[in-house]
C-alpha positions in Angstrom: 143.1 70.8 122.3 145.4 73.3 120.5 142.5 75.8 120.4 141.9 75.4 124.1 145.6 75.9 124.9 145.7 79.1 122.8 142.5 80.3 124.3 144.1 80.0 127.8 147.3 81.7 126.7 147.5 85.3 128.1 147.4 88.1 125.5 150.8 89.4 126.6 152.4 86.1 125.5 151.1 86.6 121.9 152.4 90.2 121.9 155.8 89.1 123.2 156.0 86.3 120.6 155.1 88.8 117.8 157.7 91.3 119.0 160.5 88.6 119.3 159.7 87.3 115.8 159.6 90.8 114.3 163.0 91.6 115.9 164.5 88.3 114.8 163.2 88.8 111.2 164.7 92.3 111.1 168.1 90.8 111.9 167.9 88.7 108.7 169.2 91.8 106.9 172.2 94.0 107.9 170.9 96.8 110.1 172.1 100.0 111.6 170.7 100.6 115.0 171.0 102.9 117.9 173.1 101.1 120.4 170.4 101.5 123.1 167.9 99.7 120.9 170.3 96.7 120.7 169.8 96.1 124.4 165.9 95.9 124.3 165.7 92.1 123.7 168.4 91.3 126.2 166.6 93.3 128.9 163.3 91.6 128.0 164.9 88.1 128.5 166.8 89.1 131.6 163.7 90.5 133.3 161.6 87.4 132.1 164.3 85.1 133.5 164.4 86.8 136.8 160.6 86.9 137.0 160.6 83.1 136.3 162.9 82.6 139.3 160.8 84.9 141.5 157.5 83.1 140.6 158.9 79.7 141.4 161.3 80.3 144.2 158.8 79.6 147.0 157.2 76.6 145.4 160.2 74.6 144.0 162.8 73.4 146.5 165.8 73.8 144.1 164.7 76.8 142.1 167.6 79.0 143.0 170.3 76.4 142.2 168.4 75.4 138.9 168.3 79.1 137.9 172.0 79.7 138.8 173.1 76.6 136.9 171.2 77.7 133.8 172.4 81.3 134.2 176.1 80.2 134.5 175.7 78.0 131.4 173.9 80.7 129.5 176.5 83.4 130.5 179.3 81.2 129.2 177.5 80.7 125.9 176.8 84.5 125.6 180.4 85.3 126.3 181.7 82.9 123.7 179.8 84.4 120.8 181.6 86.7 118.5 180.2 90.2 118.1 180.8 91.3 114.6 179.8 94.9 114.0 180.9 98.3 112.8 180.5 101.2 115.2 179.8 104.9 115.0 180.8 105.9 118.5 179.9 109.6 117.8 176.3 108.8 116.9 175.9 105.8 119.1 175.1 103.5 116.2 176.1 100.0 115.2 175.9 98.1 111.9 175.2 94.5 112.6 175.5 91.9 109.8 172.6 89.8 108.8 172.2 86.7 111.0 169.6 84.0 111.6 170.9 83.5 115.1 168.7 86.2 116.9 165.5 84.7 115.4 166.5 81.1 116.2 167.6 82.1 119.7 164.4 84.1 120.4 162.2 81.3 119.2 164.1 78.6 121.1 164.0 80.5 124.5 160.4 81.6 124.0 159.3 78.2 122.7 160.9 76.4 125.6 159.2 78.6 128.2 155.8 78.3 126.4 156.0 74.5 125.9 157.2 73.9 129.5 154.3 76.0 130.9 151.8 74.3 128.7 153.1 70.8 129.7 152.9 71.8 133.4 149.3 72.9 133.0 148.4 69.7 131.2 150.2 67.4 133.6 149.5 68.7 137.2 151.2 65.7 138.8 154.4 66.4 137.0 154.2 70.2 137.1 156.9 70.5 139.8 159.5 68.7 137.7 158.4 70.4 134.5 158.6 73.9 136.1 162.0 73.1 137.5 163.1 72.9 133.9 161.3 76.2 133.2 163.4 77.8 136.0 166.5 76.4 134.4 165.5 77.9 131.0 164.8 81.2 132.8 168.3 81.2 134.1 169.7 80.1 130.8 168.0 82.9 128.9 168.9 85.6 131.5 172.5 84.3 131.8 172.9 84.1 128.0 171.9 87.7 127.6 174.0 88.9 130.5 177.0 87.2 128.8 175.9 88.5 125.4 175.6 92.1 126.7 179.1 92.0 128.3 180.6 90.6 125.0 178.6 93.2 123.0 179.9 96.1 125.2 183.5 94.9 124.9 183.2 94.6 121.1 181.5 98.0 120.9 184.3 99.7 122.9 187.1 97.9 120.9 185.6 98.6 117.4 187.2 101.5 115.5 185.1 104.5 114.6 183.0 104.2 111.4 180.7 106.9 110.1 177.2 105.4 110.1 175.3 108.6 109.7 173.8 110.6 106.9 171.4 109.2 104.4 173.2 105.8 104.1 171.0 102.8 104.6 172.0 99.6 106.3 171.9 97.8 102.9 174.2 100.4 101.3 176.6 100.1 104.2 176.4 96.3 104.1 177.6 96.3 100.5 180.7 98.3 101.4 181.1 96.9 104.9 180.7 93.2 104.3 184.3 92.8 103.3 185.4 94.8 106.4 183.2 92.6 108.6 184.7 89.4 107.1 188.2 90.7 107.6 187.5 91.7 111.2 186.1 88.3 112.1 189.1 86.5 110.7 
């Protein structure tokens, strides 16, 4: 049965899964990134969340309210998270500390979507109820990343200037910056 499920999974799902795991694993180490690259995963989840709503809006009677409830809850979660970073405003770079949160978050949202869609395909009689939960997860993911992006932008603007250029690597900066990051989060 698992082989059949995987066989019917579109190729883009595997590609998205691989990308989300790769990005999540890269965040297990401190990393210096161009600020524009930091927004790629949020944009992916926001677009995916909106497309989840659009795909189900005509079929599910409460799709809009399910999505909005999920989005409100997700936005609240995203806004509550601390954004620890050092910022080079001149070069548009950020140093983000190592964290398992991006990997776990990516896997949780992706896994929820995948499992709910598989469950709906395997249980056609219950697919409406199951897909209502998928719409909620779509809103939750989109809302989370909207809240996260707002919180990130505010933290980015408030952070003092740090030189993250030259030949310094994220690891070298992390050694010197870890104490600063701990102090700034206190």
